[in-house]
N, C-alpha and C positions, 0 to 999 in steps of 0.2 A: 294505303297506296291505291290510287284509282287510275288505271291505265285504260286507254281506249282499245277496245276489242275490234279488230279489223275483220269483218266477215269475208269469207271466201266468196269469190264472184265467178260465175260461169261465163263471163264476158269473153268474146272471141279471142283467139290466141294471138291476134295482132299485137297485143300488149303483153303477152306472156314473157316473163323474165325481166321486164323493165320495172322501174320504181321511180317515185318522185325524187328521192335523194340522188339516184343515179342520173336522172335527167337534169336535176339542178346542177350537179357537178359538171356534166357535159356542156350545158348551155353556158355556164359561167366561164369554163375553160376556153371554149371556142370563141366566145365574145372577146376575151382578153387576148388570146393568141393571135387573133386576126386584126388587131388594131394596136398602134404603138403607144397607147396612152400610158402604159406602165413605165415607159422610158422618158417620162416628162420632166425629170429634173436631173441634176448632175451627180447625185449620190451613187448611182450604179458605176460610174466611172471610177471614183476613188475606192468604192468597195471592192471592185475587181482588182485594182492595183494593190490594195491592202491584202487581199487573199493571196495574190501571187507572191507578195513579199513574205508572207507567213509560210507558204509552201516552199519558197526558195531557201529561206533561212531556217526552217524547221522550228520556229519559235514565234511567239506573239511579241510584237515590239513593245517595249516599255517606255521608249522615248519617241518623239515625233521624227520620222525619217524623210519626209517628203518636201516640206516647205523651205523657203530661205529666210523666213521671218521668225519662226518659233522652233526651228530644227533643234533637236536635242532636249527640248523640254518634256516633262512627263506627259504620257498619253495613255489613257485608259481605253483600250480597244474593246469596249464591252460587247461589240457585235462581231467578234473575231471569227466565230464559227460560221455565221451567215456570210461573212466576206469570203471565207474559204469555199463555201458551197457555191456562191455566185461565180467565183473565179473558175472553179471546176466546170460549172455549167457553161461559162463563156468559152473556155478552152475546148469544150466538147461540141458545142453547137452555136457559137457566136452569140449575137444578141437574141436570136431565137431561143437558145438554151436558157438564157437569163430570164426572158419573159415566160417561157414554159415552166420554169421552176416556181416563179412567183404565182403564175396563174393556177398551177396545180394546188398550191397551198390555199389560195382563196377558194378554189372549187371544193377542196376537201373540207374546209371549215364550214362552208354553207351547206354542203351535202350532209355533214354530221349533224348540223343544227336541224335540218329537215327531218332526218331519221329520228332524232329525239322527239321533236314536236309531234310527229305523226303518231306517237304512242299515246298522246293526250288530246290532241285537237283534231277536229275534222280536217280532211286534206285541204279544203279551200282556205281555212283559217291558218293552218300551218304554213301553207305556201305564201300567204299574205305576210306572215311574220318574216319568212325568209326573204321575200322581195324587199321588205322594208329594211332588213339588215343589209342587204346588198346595196340598196339606195343610200343608206347612211355611210357605207364604206367607200363609195365612189370618190368623194373628194380627196381621200388619202390612199387611193389604189395606185401604188407605185411598186416597182421592182426594188424594194429595199428590205433591210433585215426584219422590219416589223411584219412583213407579209408572211415570213416563215414561221413566226410565232403564233399566228392566228389559229391554226388547227389545235395547238396546245391550249390556247385560251378556251376554245369551245370544249375540248375534252376535259379540261380541268373543271370548268363550270358544271358540266354534266355529272362528273364524278362526285362533286360536292353535293349536288342536289340528290343524287341517288343515295348517298350516304345518309342524308337526312330522312329520306323515305324509308330506308332499311333500319333506321334508328341505331346506327353505328358510325364510327369514324371511317374516313376514307382509307382504302388500302394503303399500306406504307410504301408499296411499290410506286405510288403516284409521285413520291419524292424524286424518282428517276427522271420524270418529266421535268421537274423543276431544275435539275442539273442541266438538261438540254436547253431549257428556256433561258436560264441565266447566262448561258454562253452564246445564245442567239441574239438576244435583244434586251434592252434595259427596262422592259415593261413588266418584268417578273414581280415587282412589288404588288401589282394588281392581284396576282394569284394569292399572295399571303393575306392581303386585305379581304378578299372574298372568303378565304378559309377562316379567318378570325370571325367574320360576321356569321357564317354558318355554324361555327363552333358555338357561338353565343346562342343562336337559335336552338341548336340541339340541346344545350344546357337548360334553356328556359322551358322547352317543351317536355323535358324528361320528368319522370316521376321522382319524387324526393329521394326514394331509396336507390334510384339508379343514377343520380347526378354525379356521385363520385366516380363511378365507372365511366360515364360519358365524358366527364372532365379530364380524366386521366388518358382516355383513348385519344381524344382530340388534342390534348396537350402534347402527347408524344408525337402525333402526326405533325402538329405545327412546329415543334422543335426540329424534327427531321427535315421538314420542308425549308425551314429557315437555315439550317446548316447546309442544305443542298445549294442554296444561293451563293454560298461562299466557295463552292468547288469550281472556281474559275481561275484563270491566270492572275486575276487581280484581287481576289479575296474581298476584304472589306472596302477596298478602293472602288469596287463595282457599285456598292451602295452609295459611297461618297460621290461618285460621278453622277448618279441619278439625281441626288440632291442638288449638287452644284449646277447641273444643267437647268434645273427648274428655277434657279436663282438668277439666271442670265436674262434679266428683265428687258434690256435693250434688244438683244439678239432675238428673243422670242417675240417681241413686239413687231419686228420687221419681217418675220417669216410668215407667209400666208397661212400655213397649216396650224400655226400656234396662235393665231388670232381668233377672236370670238366671232361666231356667225352674226351677220348684220341684220338678217331677216328683211333686207330691202327687196330681195327677189324670192321666188318660190324655192327656197333651199330645202335640201333633204330633211334637215332637222325640223323645219317648220311643218312639212307634210307628216313626219312621224308624230309630232305633237298633236296635230289635228286628229290623226287616226286614234292615237292613244286616248286622248280626252274624250272623243266620241264613244269609244268602246266603254270607257269607265263610266260615263254618264248614262249611257243607254242600258247598261247591264248591271249597274250598281256594284262595281268591282270592289272587293274587300281583300286585303292582303295582311299577312302577319307583319307586326311592326318592324322586324329586322329586314324583311324584304322591301318594305316601303322605304326604309332608310337606304338600302342598297340602290334602289331605283333613283332616289333623290341624289345620291352621290354620283351615280353614273350620269344623270341628267346635268348635274352641276359641271362635271368634267366636259361634257359635250357642249354646254353653253359657254364654257371658258375657252376651249380650244377646239377648232374644227377637226383636228386629227383624232379626237377622242369620240367622235360620233360612232365609229365602228365598235367601240366597247359597248356603247348603249345598244346598238343594233343587234349585236351577237349575244350579249348576256341577258338583256331584259326578257326576251322570250323564255330563256331557260329558267329564270327566276320566277316567272309568273305562270308557266304552263300547268304545273300540277295543281296549284291553288285554283286556277281557272276551271280545270276539269272538275275538281271536287265541289266548287261553288255553283257552277252552271249546269252540272249533270250532263256533260257532253257525252260521256261514255254510254249512258242509257239511250240517249237520242241516236247515237250512231250504231247501236247494236242491231237495229232493224235493217233488213236488206234494202238498199237504195232502190227507189222505184223507177227512175229514169235511166236511159242508157248512159247519159253523161255522168250521173251519180255512180253507176257501176264502174265506169272507166276510172273515176277518181279513186274509188275504193280499191279497185284492182291494183292500181299503181301505188297504193300505200303499202303494199306488201314488200318485203325485202327483195332485192334483185337476185337473180340466179347467178351462180358462179360462171356459167358459160357466157352469159350476157355481160358480166363484168369483164371477163377476159377479152371478148370481142370488142367491147367499148375501149379498153386500154389500147388494143391494137389499132383501132380506128383513130383514136386521138394521137397515137404515136405517128401514124402515117400522115395525118394532117400537119403535125408539128414538123416532120421532116420535109413535107412539101413546102411549108412556109419558109423553112430554112434555106431553100433554093431560090427564094425571091429576095427582093430588097425592101420588103414591106416593113420589117421591124428594124428601126434605127432610132437612136436617141434624137431628141428634138434639135433642129438646127439652131435654135436660139441659145443652146448650151454647148454647141459644138463649133467653135471658131477655127476649124481646121485650116482653111485657106489663109486666114489672117496670121495664124501661128507659123505656117510654112513661109509666108512672106517675111515675117520678122526674123526667123532663123536664117533665111537666105541672106539677110542684110548683116548678119553677124553682130548683133547689138552688144554694146560694151558693158553689160551688167544684167542683173536679174530683172524680172518683170514685176510691174504693178498691175494687177488684174482685178476685174470685177468679181464679186462673190460668186456669181453663177458660172464663171469660166474656170474656177479652181479645180473642179473635179476632172474636167477634160485635160487640163495641164498635167495633173498627177498621172492620169492614164497614159499621157503621151511622154512621160518621163521628164517633164519640165517642172522645176520647183516653183510653185505659186507663192504669191504673197498672202493669199487668203482663200479659203474655200468653205464648204458647208459643214465641216467638222466642228465640234465644240471645243477643240483643243486651243483655239486662239484666245478665248476669254472675252468677256463682255466689253472691257475697256478698249481692247484693240479693235474689235468689230465696230464699235462706235467711232473710233478714230478714223478708220478706213472709210466708213460710210460718210462721215462729215466731210472728209477730203474730196471724195468723188462726187458728192452732191453740192460741193462748194458752199457749205454752210459757214465755213471759216476761211477767209481769203488766203491765209498763209499755210493752211494745213496741208495742201497738196504739195507745195514746194518743199515743205518740211519733210514729208514722207519720201519724196524723191531723193533728198539729200541723206536722210537718216539711213535708208536701206540701200543707198548707192544704186538706184534704179537705172537700168539701161534702156528699157522699153516699156511701153504701156499697152494693155489689151483691154479695151473698154467698149461697151455697147454704144451705138451712136447717140442714144437719147440722154446719156449722162451729161450733166453740166461740165464735168471735168474734161470732156472731149474738146469743147470750145476753149476752155482754159489752156489746154495743152497746145492748141493751135496758136495761141498767143505767147506761150512760154518761151523765153529766150534760151537758145541752145538746144532746141528740140525741133523736129520736123515731122509732119504727117507722112508716114510711109505707105500705108495701105488702108483702104476702107471698103466695106461692103455692108449689106443690111444687117449683118450679124455683129461685126466688130470693127473697131478702128484701132490702128496701130500707130503709135508715135515712137520714134527712136531718138536717143541723144545724139547730137551732131558730132561731138568730139569723140573719136574712137579711142583716145587715150585718157579720157576722163576717169574711167574705171577699168581696172585690169581684169576684174572677175567676169567670166563669161557665163551665160545662162546654161543650166543643165539641158542636155539634149536627149531626145528619145533614143 
C-alpha cells in the first residue's frame, strides 16, 4: 500500500484547522442551500406525503393509498426510510429543511471522497477528481431518496478498496450500512456488484496458499451483505421492484434522467471523458483487469442513463487512486516540501480539519440554514406546483376525480387530492403509455375513453399539451381556469358523476 505522505507546513495560521474536505463540504452545502435547484421535480411532494403516511400509521403501506386509478394495488415503497426522513425534515424546517438534508448528504459524500483521495493524490489532482464528480452529479442533483444514499456509496467503495489494500475482507459491520441503504433507496445492488468485483480481484491477487482463506472471508461478507438487503419491510419484493422498474421501457424512455446523454452540447459526461482520456494517454495509465471492467461498467451505465453519471463520478476516483499512486510515484514526488507559497497552502489544507474548526463550521452552516428558512428562497418549481389552478377547481366543486399530467401528480398527493398518475413506478408501463398517448393526442379516442373509464370530473394539464385544445372542443366540458402553469376543465353536468374529488 502506497499512501501519500502529507508534510507539515509552517504556513501562516490563517489556514490552521481548515482542510480541503471540510472546504469541499462547505462549498457544496452553501451552493445547494442557496438555490432551489434541488426542488426541481415533483418527487419531494409525494415523498413527504408518503413519510407522513408512514408516521401517522406506524407502518409502511403495502398497497397504494393515494391515487384514484391504482388505489389498493400492491406498492413496494423501497424508499420508505428516506420518505420518513424528508417528512421529518419538512415538518421541522419546511422546504429549507428538505433541501438542507439533501445538501448535507451531497456535501458529506464529496467531502469523504476528497479525504480519501488526498491520501494518494496531490491536492490539485484530488480536487480535480472531486470537481468532476460534482459536475457529473449536477444533472441528477435533486432532493430525492438517492441523495441520502450517496454518502453510503462513497463509504462502501472506500471500505472495499481499503480491504483490498490490507489483503483481507471488509469488516462484517459494513453489512449494517447495507441495511440502511436497502431501506433508503433501490440502488443497493450497486454495492453488491462492487463487492463481488473486488472479491474476485482479491482472489486473483492472493497467493495460492491463501486463496481459500480469502475466498471464505469474502464469501461470508458477501453472504451477510446479501442477507442485509432483505431486512426491509418488503424482503425479496425489494429486489423484484428494482428489476421490474428497469423493465419499464416506455416510462424510462420518457423521463429525462433515464435517457442517454446526447452529446449535442458540452455535457458533464463529455467533459469527464475528455479529461479521463487525456490523463490516460499522457501518462500511460494501466489498471488491474477487474478495475478496468468496473470502470467500463460504470461508463456503460452513465452512457445509458444520465442519472448514473454520479456513480461514475464518485466511484471511478476511488477505483483508480491507489493504482495511480503506485504507477506514477506520486508519493515520492509529494514528499518534498513545496517550494511556493501556493504549494504550501495546498499542502497545509490537505491535513485533517481540527475538531474546533469542524464544530464552528457546523454552527455557521446551521445559522445560514436557519437564515434561509426565514426567506422564500427555497420553494418547489412553479412548473410542478399548480396551486392556483387546483384551488380554482376545488372551488367549482367538480363532479368527479381529476385527470392530471404526470408532473402535477406529486403536488396533488401532497395537497391530499387523489391523482390519476404521478412519478411513482406503481402505475406500470402500460398505464403510463395509455395516459401519455391520450394527453398527447396520439390516438383520437384515447382521451374520451379515459374520461369515461375513470369517471373524470376535472382535468389539470399544462397549457402546451395537445389534450388542452381537445378538451376545449370536448362536448360536456368547459374551461374553468388557465394560467402559465396549468389549465383546468370541468365537466358541465354536476350530476354526471356522484363521486367527489378528495380534498386536502
